[in-house]
N, C-alpha and C positions, 0 to 999 in steps of 0.2 A: 401507159406512162399518160398521168393527168396531163391537162394544160395548163398547169404551171410553170411545167418543164420545157416547155415551149415559152410561155413569155417570159421568163425569167432568159433563158436563153439568147431572146431578139433582146432585152433591155440592157443585159451587160454588156452585148457587141454594139449596141450603140452608142451607149457611155464610152466605148474606147475607139470608136472611129472619130475623129477630128474633122470639124467644117476645113481645115485648110487640104486634108488631107480625101477628102468626097469631094473638093472641089465645089463646094458650096460659099455663095457670098451672102456675108452678112453685114450689120453697123450696130453699133452701141454695145454693152454688156450683155454676157449670155448667163445667165442662172442654173442650166445647167450642164452635167459632163457629158462632152460629145455631142451627136447629134438630136436634135429635138425630132417630135415622133411626123411632124409634118415634113421636116426633111425628109426622113425613111421614104415616108408616104411618096414624095413628089419625086424622089432619087430611083425608086420602084415602078411608080406608075399606078400606084392604087389610092385605095381613097382613101384620105386621112381618119374617117370612122370606121374603115375595116382594119386598119395596121393595127388599130386603137384598141378592136375588139384580141387580136393577134395577142399583142401584146397583156390583156386581162383575160386571155384564156376563154374567151367569150366565144372563140371563132375557131375549131378546134383542127380545120382538114383545109386547108388550104389548097388550092391548086397547085402541078409541078412549076406550071408558067408564073406563079407570084413568087413562090419557093425560089427559081431560079433568079428572078427580077432583086430579090431579097439579096438573095447571093452577091449580086454586081454591086448593089446598095450598100454594102457591110461590106464589102469586101473579103467575103469568107473563102480560105483555102479551100483546097479539096478536102481535106479530115472534116474539119468545118462543115462544109456543105453536107458531107453523109452524115454527118448528127444533126443539122436540122432537118433534113429527109426524114431519118428516123425518128424524131419527135414528132412531124406532122404525121409518122404514119404513113407516107409519099413514096414513100423508097421503094425499091420492086419487091426488097426481102423486108416487106414492113413490120414482119413480128417471127423473127429468127427463133429457131428453137432453143430450150437453157442450156447453157453449156454443161456435157456430162462432169459428174464428178470424177467418173471411173475411168484409170486410163487403163485402156487394152493390156494383156500380157505381151501381144506383138511389138508395142510399142515400147515399152518400158525391157522390152530383150535389145531393141534397138539402139536404147538408150546408154545401157549396158556396153555395148560394142564399139563405144566412145570410150574409151578408162583414160586417155588423154586429154581430154577435155570435157570441162563440165556442159552436164545437158540436163535441162528441166524442164518441165509441162505447168504451161500456166492456163488459169479458165480469163473468160471475160476479165473478170473484177480480181485481176491479179493472184488469185491464189494460185499457190506453190503447188500444184495436185500429185508429182513424181518427181524424182531426182534418181540419177545415177550417183556414181560416190565420190566422186571429184567435185561433183555438184554441193553434196552432202561437205566436203571438207572446207570448199570454199565459203558456203554459207556459217561454217561453225563459229563463228563470230558472235551472232542473233542467238539471245536465247530461245526463241521457234523459229525456223523458215516455213512460215504457212503462211504467209504475203507479200507481197512485195511492197505493197502500199504501207502499210502496218510495220515492216520493219525500218521502211523510211522515215517515218514520221515518231513512232510510239517506241520503238527500240532504239536504248540511249548507244548501242553499237552503231546504228545508222550512220549516223554522222562523223564518226572514225572510220566506216568501211567506202563509204563514196566520199572518193575525194573532191570532187566537185559538187558537192551536196546541195547547193542553191538552184544549182544545174538537175540534178536526179528527183526531185523534190517538184520543180514544175511538169518536167516530162512526166511523173509518173501521175500526179493528179490530171495533167492532159490526157495522158493514157487512157483512166479511169473514167473519165467523162463520157467516152465512148460509149461505155456499157449503160448510161444514162435512158438510151432509147431503146434498150434489149428488154426490158422487164425480169432482169436475171433477181430471182429471190434473196439473193444476201447482198445484195448492194445498201440497200436502206439503211439495214442495221451495220455493216461495215461503214458507211460514210456518217452514220451520227456515232459510230465509236471515234471515229476518227477525227470529226469535230469536236468530240468531249475532250478530249487527249490532246490536240495541239493546233492552237490560232495558226499557224504558220499552213495548215493543210485548212481551215476552215477561209481564210482570204484567198489563199489559191482557188479554191474550190469555187468559189461565188465570182470569179473572174468568166468561167464560163469557158474557158478554154479548150479546144479540143485539136489535138495530134495524135496517130499513130506514130509504132513504131518507126525510129530512122534507124541509120546505122551510121552515127555516130558512134566513136570507141567509148568506150567503159575503161574507166578511171577508178581500179579501185585500190586500197591500200588495208591488206591482210597482217594481222599481228606477228602469224607464223611465219611470211614470208616476205614479207614488205610490198612495193606498190607494184601494179599489174595495170596493164593496158591492154584490153581484149576484143574486139571485133567479135560480132555474134551473126548469126544470121534465125528468122522467124520463116517456123516454117507453121502453113493451117495443117491440124488433123483431120483431114477428110472425113473420117466415117464417124467425128465428134464433133460434128460444129460448137464456135468456142472455144476450141482447145489451140492449144502455138503448143510446137516443141522450141526451146531455145537452145542455142547450141553456141557458146562460146568459144573463142578459138583468139591463140597466140603466136605472132608471126614467129614460124621456124627459125631457132637458133636466135631469137630475141631474150634477151632477161626474163622478161615475161614467163618464155616458154621454159625456163630454166625453173622458175617461182613457182611455174605450176607441177612441174616435174619434181621441183622438191616437198610442195605443198603433199601430191600425191603418197608418196614416200613418206613421209612425215607421219599419217594418219594408216597407211598399210601398217606402218611398225607398230601404231599404236592399237590397232585392232579397231579405229571408229568409222570401220566403210560401211557397218551393218546398220543396217538402215529400217527404220521403223514403217512399216506399211502408210501408204496415205490413199 
């Protein structure tokens, strides 16, 4: 990853940190959003010129001690801290292996063993690598269920499918940002496509906010069965770094559980459970 990514991240997070929140005293008018470089340097206990070189991409390998200090100065949460370490190539696993695009037959068989709940495999860049029958039925409103970011921002169905579209858009971008430190070969092309096709994506991408997957419920609206409230679990695939198995779940006996059952029966009846290989 280029030094530009590290500098862009630091500048964006500096701009988003107010002097009041950082406990910085000042007087008079301020001409910059957020903190000044000098203020971040003082908070982190580093030389101003050194910090300036970090933002300008002229210093590419800060020590773990410096990174820890910057995390405190910029009030980075766990996901943002991990992202900063990846950008600086200082994390314990500085160069993760590229995510495999092939899902093993054993994992596909396991997914098909969940006929009553949607299951699918994602790459680091949110490519949908494999699905079971009910996941295909769930994603059927989309033209192509190939990438969650593309589905959210570029497919018109996304705004109807995701009841909380604004929240989903932010979460999707923050999750995709994590891939920026992994040298995934498909990320640059995907980001360029999304920036060209969606102004909302461009604005969110430039905030450099980072967040891993949460456990917050998914609020979806399917045109065939109506509203769905689903929780989910995400599992790292041990023998395929970068792949995650996602399993959606509806509370037993809930309206959403009944709706998933109806969706499954509709697609079985229509003969739409046959999936093209991915």
